[in-house]
C-alpha positions as CSV (number, residue, x, y, z in Angstrom):
1,M,78.6,71.8,43.0
2,T,76.7,73.4,45.8
3,P,75.7,77.0,45.0
4,K,77.4,79.7,47.1
5,G,75.3,80.7,50.1
6,Y,73.1,77.6,50.1
7,T,72.6,75.8,53.4
8,P,70.4,72.7,53.5
9,L,67.2,73.2,55.6
10,A,65.8,70.8,58.2
11,L,62.7,72.2,59.8
12,L,60.3,70.9,62.5
13,A,56.9,72.3,63.1
14,A,55.1,71.8,66.4
15,D,52.6,74.7,66.4
16,A,50.9,77.1,64.0
17,E,53.7,79.6,64.1
18,D,56.3,76.9,63.1
19,L,54.0,75.8,60.3
20,Q,54.0,79.3,58.9
21,V,57.8,79.0,58.5
22,V,57.4,75.6,56.7
23,S,54.7,77.2,54.5
24,A,57.1,80.0,53.5
25,V,59.9,77.7,52.4
26,L,57.4,75.4,50.5
27,Q,55.7,78.2,48.6
28,D,56.0,77.4,44.9
29,A,57.4,73.9,45.5
30,V,56.4,71.5,42.7
31,A,55.5,67.9,43.3
32,K,54.1,65.0,41.4
33,V,50.7,63.7,42.5
34,G,52.3,60.2,42.6
35,D,54.9,61.4,45.1
36,M,52.3,62.0,47.7
37,A,51.3,59.2,50.1
38,Y,49.1,58.6,53.1
39,L,50.5,55.9,55.4
40,P,47.6,55.2,57.7
41,A,49.4,52.5,59.8
42,R,52.1,55.1,60.5
43,R,49.6,58.0,60.8
44,R,51.8,59.9,58.3
45,F,51.2,61.9,55.1
46,A,54.4,62.4,53.1
47,F,55.5,63.9,49.8
48,V,58.6,65.0,48.0
49,A,58.8,68.3,46.1
50,N,61.3,70.5,44.3
51,R,61.3,73.7,46.3
52,F,62.5,77.1,45.3
53,V,65.2,78.3,47.7
54,W,63.5,81.5,48.8
55,E,66.1,82.1,51.5
56,E,68.6,82.6,48.8
57,G,66.6,84.1,45.9
58,A,63.8,86.2,47.4
59,S,65.6,89.5,47.0
60,K,67.2,88.7,43.7
61,T,65.7,89.9,40.4
62,K,67.9,88.0,38.0
63,G,69.1,84.3,38.0
64,P,70.6,82.0,38.4
65,F,68.3,80.9,41.2
66,T,68.3,77.6,43.1
67,R,65.9,74.7,43.6
68,V,66.4,71.6,45.8
69,R,64.5,68.4,46.4
70,A,62.8,68.3,49.8
71,G,61.1,65.6,51.8
72,I,58.0,66.7,53.8
73,H,56.0,64.6,56.2
74,F,53.2,65.2,58.7
75,D,52.7,62.8,61.6
76,D,49.7,62.2,63.9
77,V,47.4,62.3,60.8
78,T,44.1,60.6,61.3
79,A,42.5,61.2,57.8
80,V,43.4,62.7,54.5
81,R,41.0,64.4,52.0
82,K,42.0,65.5,48.5
83,L,39.9,68.4,47.4
84,N,39.6,69.2,43.7
85,L,42.7,67.2,43.0
86,D,42.7,64.6,40.2
87,T,45.0,61.7,41.3
88,S,44.4,59.5,38.2
89,D,47.7,60.6,36.7
90,P,50.6,60.0,39.1
91,G,52.8,62.1,36.9
92,A,50.6,65.2,37.1
93,V,52.5,68.2,38.7
94,V,51.0,70.4,41.4
95,D,52.3,73.7,42.7
96,V,52.2,74.3,46.5
97,L,50.9,77.7,47.4
98,C,50.8,77.5,51.2
99,V,50.3,75.3,54.2
100,A,48.0,76.4,56.9
101,Y,46.5,75.1,60.2
102,E,43.0,75.5,61.5
103,G,42.2,74.1,64.9
104,G,43.4,74.1,68.5
105,E,45.8,72.2,70.8
106,D,43.6,69.1,70.6
107,G,43.8,68.8,66.9
108,G,42.5,70.3,63.7
109,T,43.2,70.4,60.0
110,V,46.4,71.1,58.1
111,T,45.6,72.3,54.6
112,I,48.1,72.2,51.8
113,T,46.7,74.6,49.2
114,L,47.7,74.0,45.6
115,A,47.6,76.2,42.5
116,G,44.5,75.7,40.4
117,G,42.1,75.4,43.3
118,G,43.2,72.0,44.6
119,A,44.1,71.1,48.2
120,V,45.0,68.3,50.5
121,A,43.4,68.4,53.9
122,L,45.0,66.5,56.8
123,D,43.1,65.8,59.9
124,V,45.7,65.8,62.7
125,E,45.7,65.3,66.4
126,A,48.6,67.9,66.7
127,I,50.9,69.8,64.4
128,N,53.9,67.5,63.9
129,A,55.6,68.3,60.6
130,T,59.1,67.9,59.2
131,A,60.6,69.5,56.0
132,E,64.1,68.6,55.0
133,D,66.3,69.2,51.9
134,I,67.3,65.8,50.6
135,S,69.3,66.4,47.5
136,E,72.0,68.6,46.2
137,P,70.6,71.9,44.9
138,W,70.6,72.8,41.2
139,R,70.5,76.1,39.4
140,T,67.4,77.4,37.5
141,Q,67.0,80.6,35.6
142,S,63.4,81.2,36.5
143,K,61.9,82.6,39.7
144,P,58.3,82.0,40.6
145,D,56.2,85.1,39.8
146,H,52.9,85.9,41.5
147,E,52.2,89.2,39.9
148,T,48.9,89.5,38.1
149,A,48.2,91.3,34.9
């Protein structure tokens, strides 16, 4: 059963401003290390993650909240660097904090920053990203909390 008010997202990012929108919807998405892949022949980096549906739950203080499985890919990728990220356990879970771009019109680096100090850096010729909800959403009682003690 689809939660009331939920509309599946399908986003394209072609510039840094678009990528900020993608970053906002992916904040607090959780993914398994084994669900991330670089496909050099296709010049693509892709992963799937369970994203918190911020567009529905940002202003709510009590659950239920919603999560949904999302597919994310970046095209025009020429190299991938995993920074402070242990990939030996494909079942290890990572939490996406943000996605940012540094560079110009002729290319640069997209960095996917992860909780715990890890990151995935993508050298790209251009910003060319897609994020799309690919499952039915499900309810969760917890909302990501970034308050510090």
